[in-house]
N, C-alpha and C positions, 0 to 999 in steps of 0.2 A: 503548411509551412515546411519547406525543404530543410533537411538536416544540414548543418554547417560542417559536419564531420561524423565519423564513427570510430569506435575502438572495439577491440575484442576482449572479452572477459572469459576466463576458464569455465565459469558456471553459466553466466547469462548469455554467452555467445556475442553476436554483434549488437552493440548498443549505439543508438543514434544520439548525437549531440545536437540539440535543437537551437541552443543559444549559449553564448559565453557571456558571463556577467562578473567582471572582476576576477576573483579567485575561484568562482563557482562555474560549473557547467550545468545547464538544464538538459536533462537526458530523458529519453523515452525508454523505459525499462520493459523489455519484451516478455512480460509474464504470461501472455497467451500463446506464445510459441509452443508447439506441441512437445518439443524436446525439453524445454524449460518446465512446462507444466508437469511432465512425467517426473522430472528431477525434483520439483517441489513436492509432489505427492510422496515420493520416496523419503523425503525428509520429515514428513509429518509424524508427530509423536502422539497424536490423539485422534479419536474418531471425529471430534469437532473440527480439527484442522483439515482432515481428509475431506469432510463434507464441504468445507469452505473452498478448498482447491477445486472440487468438482462443480462448484457453482459457475455460472457464466461470469466472465471477467473481461477486463479491458487492459491494454497496455497503459502504464501510468507515467506521468511526468513527475520527475523529482529533481531536486537540487542536490548536487554533490560537490565536494571540494575537489577541484581538478587534480591537484598534486597527490591526493590520497584516494583517487577514485577506485582503484583495484581493491584496496582494503575496505573501503566503505561499502562496496557492493558485496564483498565476501562476508562482511559483518551481518548482512541481512540473513544469510543462511546459517550463520554460526550462533546468533543470539535470538532466543525465542521471542522476545518483545519486538525486535526488528522484523523477524520473519512474519509474525502475526500482523504487524502494522501493514506490511506490503500486501498480505492476503486481504485485509479489510479494505485498503485503499483501492485495490484492483477489482474487488468484487462487490464493494458496498456502494452506497449512494451518499450524496452530500447530506450532511446532518441538518442543513437548513439554517443553522446558527453556529457561530463560532463558539467553541467551548469557553466557558468562563475561566478555565485554566490558562487562557491566553496562549494557546499553542498555535500551530499553523501560521497564518498571516502575521500574527503579532509576536512571533518568536524572535529570538536574538540571532538567528542565523544557524542555530545548531540542529534544526529539524528540516527534513527534506521536503515536506509537503506544504502547499499553500492553503489548503482547505481541510476542514474536518470531515472525514468520511466515516460512516458507521455501517455496520452490517447487522441489522436487527436480528436478535436471537443468538448472536455469537459473541463470545468474549465479553459478556456483560454489556454489550452496546458501547464499549469504550471506543472513542474515535481513533483513527489511525495515527495521528500525531501524538496523542497521549500514550498509546501503546508503544510507539517508537521510543518515547522518552521514559518509559516505565512509570508513568503517572496514572496508573489505572484508577485508583479510588479518588484522585483529584479531578478526574474528567467529569464535566457537568452532564455528560450523556450516560454516565455509568448507571447501570441498573443492577442492584444486588440480587442475584438469582439464588434462591435457596438450594442447598445441596440435596440431591436425590438420596434416598435411603441406600445405605451401603457404600456411598462415596466418601472418600476422605477429604478433609479440608484442602482446598486448592485444586481439586480434581478438574479435569478439562472436559468431561463427558456429560455435562449437565444440560446439553441442548440437543440430545439425540432425536428428539421428536420434531425437529425442524425438517420440513420436506426439502429434498434435493431439488434445486431449481433449474437444473440443466440436464442435457443429454449430449452425447458426443456429436450428434448430427446438428445441433443448434449452432447458430453463428454467434460470435462474440458481440458484446454491447458496442454501440456507436456513440456512447455518451461523450461529451466534450469536457475538457479540463483546461484551465487557464495557464498560460505561461507568461511571466512578466516581461514586458518590453524592457523595462528598466526598474529593478527592484527598489532603487533609491527614490524614484518618482512615484511609484505606486500605480502606474498605468498598466493595463493588461490587454492582451489580445487573446482571442480564443482560437485554439486549434483542435482538430480532432485528435483524440488520444490513441487512435488505432490506425493512423495513417501508415501506409506502406513506405518502407525506406526506398 
């Protein structure tokens, strides 16, 4: 699907608009761009976040409010839960079932993702939509990981034993993600989430 437009963001660079839907824009967030990936890594506050940034990823499709798009995209790098949600959504896989927290497809329009994505072994397997909404323990995919010795409650380094799944020479994932044709009707088309602009 060819973009219907683009805009520039100070952090994300050139962002493609795939579809306009009322007050929303469906965009392709360029999380695999080398410059963006380097910037994301610099913002990581834990070894777990750095390990996730280093995993193979794909550009993601998300819904944003057109009138507030600059602030919404800035929020991803300012708020830990939004930052982690984008990491999980861009590097994880479909959870296979929608979270019983009724996030993603069944949300009230406040969340940017259409599907629940998880990244096994990271962030307690909480799906990207629940991470974005700060609903960690309400997520039906949540797995309570016991703390390692010496860690304080809430520590982020409890998954250091997960093997890094990528190298700089590997190509990014070609997984596909859905973009709604009309979110009111519930019909969907599938586009490649890593198409070139």
